[in-house]
C-alpha positions, 0 to 999 in steps of 0.5 A: 711748869715754866716755859722758854719765856721763864713764865710759870704756866697756869692752866685755868681749866684745871681750877675753873669749871664752867656751868653745865648749862653754858657748856650745853649751850655754847660747847665746852671750849667756848664755855671754858674760855668765858668762865676763865674770863669771869663772864657768861653768855651776856658777853656775846650780846654785843648790840648797840642798845646795850651801851650804857647811856653816857649822860652821867659822864662828867661835864659831857652835857656842858661840853655839848652845849658849849660846842653847839654855841660855838657852831651857831656863832661861827666861833673859831674852834681849834682841836688839839689832839695827842700824837698817838692813835687814840688822839688822832682818831678822836681828832679826826672824828670830831673834826669831820663831824664839826666840818660837816656842820659848817663849823669853823674848825682846824685840827692840830696834832703836835710832833713827838719832839714837842713833847706830850700835851700843851706847852706855853709856846703852843698856848700863846699860838692858840690864843691868837686864833681860837675862840674855843680850844678842845684838847683830845686825849691830853689836857688833864694835867696841863694845869699851868698851861691852861691857866695861861689860856684866857679863852674857853677850853674843853678837855676830852681826856681819859688819863689819870687826874693830877693833884690839881685840875685844870681851869677848864671844862673837863670831860674825864670819866675819872672825875667821878668815883661813883661812875661805873668802871666801864666809863672809866675805861673808855678811850678818848676817841670813845668819849668823842664818839659819845659827844658827837652822837649827843650833839647830833641829836641836840642839833637835829642833824642827819648824822649816823654815828655808826658810820664812824664807829670804826674810829673808836674801835681802832683807838680802843684797841690801840690804847689797850683799853679793857674790853668791858661790855661798852668797849666790846660793843664799840670794837665789835661794831667798829670791825663790822664797819671796817668790813663794810668800808672794805666792801665799799658799802661805807665810804671812808677812803683813808682807812680802806686804802690803809687796809689794802696796803696792809694786805687785809682782805676778807673777814677782819679780826681784832688781831688785824686792827691791833697788829696791822693797822695800829702799828702803821697809824702809830708810825708817823707819830713815832718817827715822822709827822703824826699829821700824816695819819690824820690826813689819811683819815681826812682824805676826800678821794681815793687818789689822796688816800692811797698816797697817804697810805703809801707814805705811811707804809714807807714810814712804818718800814723806817720805824721797824728799822729804828725800833730794832736798832733801839731795842738791841741797844736797850736790851744790853743795858737792861740785861746788866740790871738783872738785880733791879726791880725797875729797869731804867734804860737811857737812849740817845734822842734819835730813839725817842719815837720808839721808846714806848715800843722798846719799853713794852718789849723789854717789860714783856720779856723781863716781866718787870716795869721798864722806863726807857728815856730818850736823852736830848735837852731833857729826858723823855721817858716811856714807862711800861708795866708788867704783871699788873704792877701799878706804875702810876701809883708808884711813880706819883710819889716821884712827881716832884722830879718830873717836868711833865707826866701822865698816863695810866696804871700800866703805861706812862710818859714823863719828861725829866731834866737830865740831872734828875735822871740818876736821882730817879733811877735810885729813888724808883728802885726804892719805891718798887723794892717790895714788888715781887713779880711772879710772871705767869702765863695763863692758858685757857685749856689743853687743845690739840690742833687736830681738834680745831674743827670748822664749827669750833672756829666759827664759835671762836669768831663769835667771841671776837673782839679780843684785846686787853681784859679779854685776851685771845684764847690760849691753848696747850698741846703736845707737838714736835716742831722743826724750824723751817725759816727765820727772818726779821724776828719771825720764826716759822716751825712746822709739824706734820700738819700745822705751821707755827709762827713765833715773833718772840725774839728770846724764844726764837733765839732759844729754839734756834739754838736747840734746833727743835721743839719737842713737848708741850707748847702754848699757842693761839689760833690765827682766825684768818688762817687757822692752819697757821698757829701762833706760838706763845711759849714752849716747854723749857729744855732745862 
């Protein structure tokens, strides 16, 4: 059965049966959800003591020793973070930690206009100041740039390795094939978290890393890292830390002000982080100066924190307008490429900051990989996958076309000369010509809204956090729904007892054209407001 999303519905409970003892222990719904994710009750045991010891992470101990030496010798340390949330949170965490120890340290976050990672101009500037350069969430593929940098460098990064490694101390879990996959799925800020925890012990300083654990939690969810056991523990404790900050039990002025601005009150969920905090923190890096987000995290008093939070809110509103305008232009191009296996969209330079957002929306809607290029002096492209297609492996065959490139299996960034874009468009279609996407929507089980009891809501909250690799539970029910309001791609529909919200532009268009939904619908539960259900898909009218 297909829905309005054109995805084939797969009801997992029809093929997967949980073990009887787990059903007796946790109840049929939670047991089914865990079974669908190939997990058992251990997925709920999220104690810090269950974190894997980090000493096997390549070069982590050597990096600790070199930083310790820099602190003791009062060397000038320069932190160079990426402009996304993972890079900014990692830079904020390491800067605050080093500064608290009296280190001579300065943080630098580049603008998106200067491009991802290091370049020769930056290397020349940094050479005049730094005794030790530490890059965060970038640097793994900056081979030629780091050859020019004649001083010590530490690269803390989780991106895929290139054919050649940079001449530096590289802290990247992907250096070791035999390393547990949980380490290979860490965000860069989580690597920094481990580093600061070890460094504080080595120096014998009074530092409790749990006070800052909300930073790797935010970075992990922002970078869509799989919620394996390590990441689930980090995010779970990080959300708990945010709740303590909200109540004033832990002092962190910046993120507290941002939560207030975003209207986050009471119990915090992973959805609050992913859909309220992360877009706001990403906004300055997309359409303004990413240093605004860094300054928010580093704010030392409530007044400055509120000022930065207000500034970020204004920037985020601008980001929404630019993003929607870019999406409308990109959608027209994408729909003209229905026969292609790999969609390539070209936008003007003004859309560069939102290219990744646009690519993500298009790949989700079209269920095919999408590259969105913002054209200026060069083509700066954001690439997003769909249906589990490994775009990194495929595009590595075209690396000779790229000036710079990097990323993960499902999200990449490339810089390419303008004249090579038509060649790329032709060759990338050949590379992915045998890919046969079969878009599916996995549904955990049928569940009527009337069966959502307070006890079930409590059990579902125990499953937090949700994210990549451990998605929010998705249910199916029968419903008769009528649209009652529509604004900014947010459609509200109502039944007799429940309100459903949809943010999917294509589904909203189809529903508004028909005027109602009658039949099966797929939904998720908003655990902050359980009487408000989130519409994921609806039975097709065809």
